[in-house]
C-alpha positions in Angstrom: -203.3 183.7 -48.2 -200.2 185.7 -47.6 -199.9 189.3 -49.0 -197.2 190.0 -51.5 -195.7 193.4 -52.4 -193.7 193.7 -55.6 -191.6 196.8 -55.1 -189.5 198.3 -57.9 -188.0 196.8 -61.0 -189.0 196.7 -64.7 -191.4 194.9 -66.9 -190.2 191.6 -65.5 -191.6 192.5 -62.1 -194.9 193.6 -63.6 -195.2 190.2 -65.4 -194.3 188.5 -62.1 -197.1 190.4 -60.3 -199.6 189.5 -63.0 -198.8 185.8 -62.8 -198.7 185.6 -59.0 -202.1 187.4 -58.9 -203.5 184.8 -61.4 -202.4 182.1 -58.9 -204.6 183.6 -56.3 -202.1 185.7 -54.2 -203.0 189.1 -52.9 -200.5 191.2 -54.8 -199.7 194.9 -54.7 -197.2 196.7 -56.9 -195.2 199.8 -55.9 -192.6 202.0 -57.6 -194.0 202.0 -61.2 -196.2 205.1 -61.2 -198.9 204.9 -63.8 -197.2 202.0 -65.6 -198.5 199.5 -63.1 -202.2 199.6 -63.9 -203.7 196.2 -64.0 -207.0 194.5 -63.3 -205.3 191.7 -61.4 -203.0 193.3 -58.9 -203.4 196.5 -56.8 -201.1 199.5 -57.2 -200.0 200.7 -53.8 -198.6 204.3 -53.8 -198.0 204.3 -50.0 -194.6 202.7 -49.6 -195.0 202.2 -45.9 -198.2 200.2 -46.4 -196.5 198.2 -49.2 -193.6 197.4 -47.0 -195.9 195.8 -44.4 -196.7 192.8 -46.6 -195.9 189.3 -45.6 -193.7 188.7 -48.6 -191.7 191.5 -50.3 -190.3 190.9 -53.8 -187.5 193.2 -54.8 -186.1 193.6 -58.3 -183.0 192.1 -60.0 -180.6 193.7 -59.3 -182.0 195.0 -56.1 -179.9 198.2 -56.0 -179.7 200.8 -58.8 -177.1 202.9 -57.0 -175.8 203.1 -53.5 -178.8 202.9 -51.1 -181.4 203.3 -53.8 -183.8 200.6 -55.1 -183.6 199.7 -58.7 -186.9 201.3 -59.8 -186.5 202.9 -63.2 -190.3 203.6 -63.6 -190.7 205.3 -60.2 -191.6 208.9 -60.2 -189.2 209.5 -57.3 -186.1 207.7 -56.0 -186.8 204.9 -53.5 -184.4 204.4 -50.6 -184.1 200.8 -49.5 -184.0 202.1 -45.9 -187.6 203.4 -46.4 -188.7 199.8 -47.0 -186.6 198.4 -44.2 -188.1 200.8 -41.7 -191.7 199.4 -42.1 -191.0 195.8 -42.9 -192.2 193.1 -40.4 -189.6 190.9 -38.7 -191.6 187.9 -39.9 -191.5 189.0 -43.6 -189.9 187.0 -46.3 -187.7 189.2 -48.5 -186.9 188.0 -52.0 -184.6 189.8 -54.4 -182.2 189.2 -57.3 -178.4 189.7 -56.8 -178.8 190.9 -53.2 -175.7 192.7 -51.9 -174.3 192.8 -48.4 -175.7 196.2 -47.7 -179.2 194.9 -48.5 -178.8 191.9 -46.3 -177.7 194.2 -43.5 -180.8 196.4 -43.8 -183.1 193.4 -43.6 -181.1 191.4 -41.0 -184.2 190.8 -38.9 -185.9 189.1 -41.8 -185.3 186.0 -43.9 -183.8 187.1 -47.2 -183.5 184.8 -50.2 -181.7 185.7 -53.5 -183.7 184.2 -56.3 -180.9 185.0 -58.8 -178.8 182.3 -57.2 -181.3 179.6 -57.9 -180.0 177.1 -60.5 -183.4 176.8 -62.3 -183.5 180.6 -62.9 -179.9 180.7 -64.2 -180.5 177.8 -66.6 -183.7 179.2 -68.0 -182.2 182.8 -68.2 -179.4 181.4 -70.4 -181.9 181.3 -73.4 -182.9 185.0 -73.5 -179.3 185.9 -72.8 -178.0 183.9 -75.7 -180.8 185.2 -78.0 -180.0 188.8 -77.0 -176.3 188.3 -77.7 -177.1 187.0 -81.1 -179.3 190.0 -81.8 -176.5 192.3 -80.9 -174.1 190.4 -83.2 -176.5 190.6 -86.1 -177.1 194.3 -85.6 -173.4 195.2 -85.1 -171.8 193.2 -87.9 -172.0 193.8 -91.7 -172.1 190.1 -92.5 -174.3 187.1 -91.7 -173.6 185.0 -88.7 -173.9 182.0 -91.0 -170.3 181.0 -92.0 -168.9 183.6 -89.6 -166.1 182.4 -87.3 -167.4 182.8 -83.7 -165.5 182.2 -80.5 -167.5 181.6 -77.3 -165.4 181.8 -74.1 -166.8 179.6 -71.4 -168.9 176.5 -71.6 -171.3 177.2 -68.7 -175.1 177.6 -68.9 -174.9 180.5 -71.4 -172.1 179.0 -73.4 -174.0 175.8 -73.9 -177.1 177.5 -75.2 -175.2 180.1 -77.3 -173.0 177.5 -79.0 -176.1 175.4 -80.0 -178.0 178.4 -81.4 -175.0 179.7 -83.4 -174.2 176.2 -84.7 -177.8 175.9 -85.8 -177.5 179.2 -87.7 -174.5 177.9 -89.7 -171.8 179.7 -87.9 -168.3 178.2 -87.5 -168.3 177.8 -83.8 -165.2 177.5 -81.5 -165.7 177.2 -77.8 -163.0 177.7 -75.1 -163.0 176.3 -71.6 -160.5 175.7 -68.8 -161.7 172.2 -67.8 -160.7 169.3 -69.9 -164.1 167.6 -69.3 -165.8 170.7 -70.9 -163.4 170.6 -73.8 -164.4 166.9 -74.4 -168.1 167.9 -74.4 -167.5 170.7 -76.8 -165.9 168.3 -79.3 -168.6 165.7 -78.8 -171.2 168.4 -79.7 -169.5 169.2 -82.9 -167.7 172.4 -82.1 -164.0 173.3 -82.2 -162.5 173.2 -78.7 -159.7 175.3 -77.4 -158.3 175.7 -73.9 -158.6 179.2 -72.5 -154.8 179.5 -72.2 -154.5 178.9 -76.0 -157.1 181.5 -77.2 -154.2 183.9 -78.0 -153.0 181.6 -80.7 -156.1 182.0 -82.8 -157.5 185.3 -81.5 -157.0 187.1 -84.8 -159.2 184.6 -86.8 -162.6 185.3 -85.3 -165.4 187.6 -86.6 -167.3 187.7 -83.3 -166.1 186.8 -79.8 -168.6 186.2 -77.1 -167.3 186.1 -73.5 -169.4 184.3 -70.9 -166.6 183.7 -68.3 -166.7 185.8 -65.2 -162.9 186.2 -65.2 -160.4 188.4 -67.1 -159.7 186.2 -70.1 -159.4 189.0 -72.7 -156.5 190.8 -71.1 -154.0 193.1 -72.8 -152.0 190.3 -74.3 -155.0 188.6 -76.0 -156.7 191.8 -77.0 -153.6 192.9 -78.9 -154.0 189.8 -81.1 -157.7 190.3 -81.9 -158.6 191.3 -85.5 -159.6 195.0 -85.3 -162.5 194.3 -87.6 -164.0 191.8 -85.2 -166.6 192.5 -82.4 -166.3 191.5 -78.8 -169.6 190.9 -76.8 -169.1 190.5 -73.1 -171.9 188.7 -71.4 -170.2 188.4 -68.0 -171.5 190.2 -64.9 -169.4 192.9 -63.3 -166.4 193.3 -63.4 -166.7 191.5 -66.8 -164.1 189.4 -68.6 -162.5 192.1 -70.8 -159.8 194.8 -70.1 -162.1 197.5 -71.4 -159.6 200.3 -71.2 -157.0 198.4 -73.2 -159.7 197.4 -75.7 -160.6 201.1 -76.1 -156.9 202.0 -76.5 -156.6 199.4 -79.3 -159.7 200.7 -81.0 -161.6 197.4 -80.6 -165.4 197.3 -80.7 -166.5 195.9 -77.4 -170.1 195.7 -76.2 -170.7 194.9 -72.5 -174.2 193.4 -72.7 -175.5 193.3 -69.1 -179.0 192.1 -68.0 -180.0 191.0 -71.5 -183.0 188.9 -70.3 -184.8 192.0 -69.0 -184.0 194.0 -72.1 -184.7 191.5 -74.9 -187.4 189.3 -73.4 -188.9 190.9 -70.3 -192.1 188.8 -70.4 -190.3 185.5 -70.7 -187.8 186.7 -68.0 -190.7 187.7 -65.7 -192.2 184.2 -66.2 -188.9 182.6 -65.3 -188.7 184.8 -62.1 -192.3 183.8 -61.2 -191.6 180.1 -61.6 -188.5 180.5 -59.4 -190.4 182.5 -56.8 -193.2 180.0 -56.7 -190.6 177.2 -56.1 -189.2 179.3 -53.2 -192.7 179.9 -51.7 -193.5 176.2 -51.9 -190.2 175.3 -50.2 -190.9 177.9 -47.5 -194.4 176.6 -47.0 -196.1 179.8 -48.0 
């Protein structure tokens, strides 16, 4: 059985370690201090020894700031270079949202980004959508039922979010750029609007959710938005909102990044585990 080191991350990675241990893998955890105590896996305080495992699983995202591992529970900062110095050339490196600098550090190893796996993205859409709804409930003085909600983008998150809001009784409008998506939006019972036409009705929504990884809510559109509404941006960096212009206009904008890890870490950890298990199976581990 191959040895696995889970280095850095949050509660998602601890859940991942628990579940992999339950499957019979020899798992150690590093970068969590006293928060990593478990009867299933081993806590490894020696980073050099942890980095010598056959499989190293890094967090999502891998990097917290330039050169430093995303390890919020660690007692001390962990440099990615420290791990790279001791890693075996035969090791398999798994991480979420791996950047070019990380690939370069581990160029002698095989690196796989589990965040890019379609099964993870699809399943992650559920906790992301639920987290967005939680924000909307907490940040608005009215119920979502009968509220006018605009969802920008009909990808994985847009599909789940529109279904949940519709089930809550919200008046749901969904925008998209592809006409095939607009057709599906209508078939599913929502109001469809092309992205280029959002500006025409921008002042009529109580809550606007952006899921599109492009600048849709630019200066022109933001100027039309009702100042009493709330904008929740779910897109990864650089986001889909002109944040400075929104601030200048006094609009309430919340950039809700990494919601799965914040709102449902156990479920998210299980999703990562299922994805990692698929990768290990495909790699013959």
